[in-house]
N, C-alpha and C positions, 0 to 999 in steps of 0.2 A: 893280497887284497884282490877281490874279483869285481869286475864291473860287467854289465850286460849291454850289448848293443843290438838294436833291432830297427834297422833303417832300410827296409826293403826298397822303398821308393827312391831313396837317395842312392843306393847301390845301383839300381837300374839306370838312374839318370847319369851316373858317372860312367857306366859301361857304354851307354848309348853315345855319350859325348866322345869318348876315346876310341870306340870301335864302331862308329856309325856305318862305315862301308861294309864291315864284316857282318853286322846284324842285318843290313839290307840284303846281303848275299844269302843269309840263312832264310830270311823271309821269302826270298825268291824261290828257294828250294822247296819250301812248304807249299807255295803257290803251284809249283810244277807238280808236286805230289797230287794235289787236289784236282788239277786239270787232267792229269793222267788217269786218275780214278774216274773222273767224269767221262773222259773219252772212251775208256774201256766199257763203262756201263752203257753208254749210248750205242756201242757197236758189239754188244754182248754176244749176239749170234755169230759174229765173225770170229770171235776170240775163243769161244768155248763150245764144246759138245757136251751132252749130258753125262757121258762116261769119262770125260777128261778130268780125272781127279787131281792129277799133278798140277795142271794149270789153275784149277780152282783153288788148290791149296796154296800155291805161290801167290795168287792174287789176294787171298785172305790174309796171308802173312804180310804182304805189302801194305794192306790197309791197316793192319795192327801196328806195323812199324811207324806209320804216320802218327798214330796216336801216342805211341811210346816216345818217339823222338820229339814230338811237340811238347810232351810233358817234361822231358829232359831239358828242352830249350827254356821253358818257363822257370824251372828250378835254377838253371844257370843264370838267367837274367836277374834273379832276385838274390844271387850270391850264394846259393846252396850248391856249391860245385860238387861236393861229394855225393849229394843226392842225385844230381844230374848224371854223374859217372856211374852210380849204382843202377840207375834207370837205363843207361846206355848198354849195360851188360845184357839186359833183356833184349834190346835191339840187336845186339851181336848174336844172341842165341836164335832169334827169329831169322836173321840173315843166314846163319848156318843151316837152319831147317829149310829155307828157300833153296839154298845151294844143294842140299841133300835131294830134294825132289827134282831138281834140274837133272841130276845125274842118276837118280834112282826113281824114276817116275812110277814104276810098278808098285812101289810101297805106299803111294799116296792114298789108295783106296782103303787100306787097312787103317791108316792114320785117321781118315774120315770116320771110320767105324769105332774109333776110340783107342786104337793101339798106340802105346807110347813108344817113342824112339829115343833111346838113351843118349845122354850127352856124349858119352865116350864114342859112340858110333858117329854122331854128328861131327865131332872134332876130327876123327880119323878120316872122314870123307872130305872135310874142309881142307885139311892139310895137303890133300892131293892137288888142290887148285889155288890155294892162297897160303901166304906165310902167316902162321899163327903165332909163333915165337912166344913172347911173354905177354902179348897184348891181352889175351883173355884173363890171365892171372891178375894183371893190373886192375882190370875192371871188377874182377871178382873180389878183390880186397875191400872194395867199398860196400859190398853186400854183407860181409861177415863182421861179427862183433870182435874185431881184433884191436890191438893197441894203436897200430899205425894209423888206421883210418878214424878211430875215435879221437886220437890226438890231433887229427888233421885240422880241426877248427879251433884249436887252442892257439891264440896269437900272442907271442911275447910283446909286451909294450913297456919299454923302459924296465922298471923293476916290478911291474905288475904283470900278471897273466890275465888276459882278457878272454872271457868266453863269449864269443860272438854268436848270436843266432844267425847273423848274416854279416858279410863284409865284402869290400871290393879289393880283390887280390888279382892283379892283371895276369900273373903267371898261371894261377889256378883257373881263371876264366879261360885263358888261351888253351890250356890242355883239355878242358871240357868242350870247348868250341871245335877243336881238331877232331875229337871223337864223334861229335855230332855230325860234322861234315862227312867224315869217312863212312859212317854207318848209313847216312842218308844217301850218299852217292852209290855205295855198294848195293843198297836196296833198289835204287832206281835202275842201275845197270842190269840187275838180275831180272826185274820185271820186263824191261825192254827186250832183253835177249830171249826171254821165255815166251812172250806173247806177241811181240811185234815182228812181222816178217817183211819181205821186200815190198809188199803192197803199200806199206805205210812209209816208205823211205823218204817221200817228198812231203810228208805232213809237216806243217809249220811248227807244231808242238815238239816234234822230235828234233828239228833244227834248233829250236830254242833251248832244249835240254842239252844238246851238244855244246852250244855256246856257253851255257852256264858251267858245264864241267870244264871247259877250256879255261875259264876265268878262275877256277877254284885254286889252282896252284899259285897263281899270281897274287890272289887275295891273301892267301895265308903266308906267303913269303913276306908281304908287306906287314901283315899282322905280327909276325915274329920279330921283325925289326922294331916295330912299335913297342912291343913288350919289353925288349931290351932297353929301349930309351926310357920307358916308364919305371923300370926297376933299377936303373943305374944310380 
């Protein structure tokens, strides 16, 4: 027998009750994204020259990743964890392309002209600087029509199998949250390293970003303990 659950508002309320600190941390990340965007726009002449295609490309990908990660956040908050994870793969690819232009700035002009840069090249460059391991494959699973990820939202309930359009599952929420934070911070680090030089070292915004990143590990260590308590 199948039943259908569709309680988006209830799911979000439960998430906010159990993970209030973590959600506040993510909202802070998006606030810092917007303020960084605003700061760069207000000092555009200091950051860019007309021919600096690499910096322009990295900045555009930074803006795009704000939109992508914000969408992933909203899906996660409504209990659509696999949708959030699929969206996060796009954030991952954007970050790989940002990294590519950091190390191969000469190729950005061609990209601006419409030349495509293949995923294999992006991954090969990314592995030189980051550990890729199985991370990309895990997020790719949620994009493709395979059994594992299609079966993801079938929740056994006693002798029934319930097909939920949404559900509150602390472990699934936590995994989506971890990815959201990792890709957000990775994107932020790349834009800071690419555009901000010593002139901005004392800017309050940069100090605030540093404090945010320093709290991240503590926040998620506490969240992991919370998930264990909720699922025991």
